[in-house]
C-alpha positions in Angstrom: 127.7 -21.2 -45.4 126.0 -23.4 -42.7 128.7 -21.7 -39.9 127.0 -18.6 -40.1 123.4 -19.6 -39.0 125.3 -20.9 -36.1 127.1 -17.9 -35.1 123.5 -16.0 -35.8 121.6 -18.1 -33.4 124.2 -19.2 -30.6 124.0 -16.1 -27.9 120.3 -15.3 -28.5 119.7 -18.8 -27.8 122.2 -19.5 -24.5 120.8 -16.0 -23.6 117.2 -16.9 -23.7 117.8 -20.3 -22.2 120.1 -18.5 -19.2 117.5 -15.1 -18.8 114.3 -17.4 -19.4 115.5 -19.8 -16.5 116.6 -16.7 -14.0 113.2 -15.0 -14.6 111.2 -18.3 -14.5 112.3 -19.3 -11.1 112.2 -15.5 -10.0 108.9 -14.5 -10.9 106.5 -17.3 -10.7 103.6 -15.0 -11.6 105.3 -14.1 -15.3 105.6 -17.8 -15.6 103.5 -18.1 -18.6 105.0 -14.8 -20.8 108.2 -16.0 -20.1 107.5 -19.9 -21.6 105.8 -18.2 -24.6 109.2 -16.2 -25.1 111.2 -19.2 -24.9 109.0 -21.1 -27.3 109.4 -18.3 -29.9 112.9 -18.7 -29.5 112.5 -22.1 -30.5 111.0 -21.7 -33.5 112.9 -19.1 -34.9 116.0 -21.2 -34.1 114.0 -24.0 -35.8 113.9 -21.9 -39.2 117.6 -21.2 -39.0 118.1 -24.9 -38.6 115.5 -25.3 -41.7 117.6 -22.9 -43.6 120.9 -24.0 -43.1 121.1 -27.5 -41.4 124.4 -28.0 -39.0 125.1 -30.7 -36.1 126.1 -28.0 -33.8 122.7 -25.8 -34.5 120.8 -29.0 -33.9 122.5 -30.2 -30.6 122.0 -26.2 -29.4 118.4 -26.7 -30.8 118.3 -29.9 -28.6 119.8 -28.4 -25.7 117.3 -25.7 -25.5 114.1 -27.4 -26.3 115.4 -29.7 -23.3 115.5 -26.4 -21.0 111.8 -25.5 -22.5 110.3 -28.8 -22.2 111.7 -29.3 -18.2 110.3 -25.7 -17.4 107.1 -25.9 -19.2 106.4 -29.4 -17.5 107.2 -27.8 -14.1 104.7 -25.4 -14.8 102.3 -27.6 -15.4 102.8 -29.7 -12.2 102.9 -26.7 -10.2 99.8 -25.2 -11.5 97.7 -28.0 -10.6 98.8 -27.7 -7.1 97.8 -24.2 -6.6 94.2 -25.3 -8.7 94.0 -27.9 -5.1 91.4 -26.7 -2.8 92.1 -25.8 0.7 90.7 -27.7 3.7 88.8 -25.4 5.8 87.6 -26.0 9.2 84.0 -26.1 9.8 82.1 -25.0 13.3 
């Protein structure tokens, strides 16, 4: 019975990791939307795990969560770099 939930969530979670990573790196202006979508996929996976827990699904969710956390931290670091003021020469 717990194998069914893994079969249902495996491909969407793997697709969201691959597609989300590609979209995050390729389109910097869409990063907030991509991160929101990845977090929503994580929440759907978490609900699936709470209804039918299994160790394989937990491993998949842990991998997905690690990717989301990495991209989120990178997004937070890169947004701070964009907010730094530029130096201008005064004449």
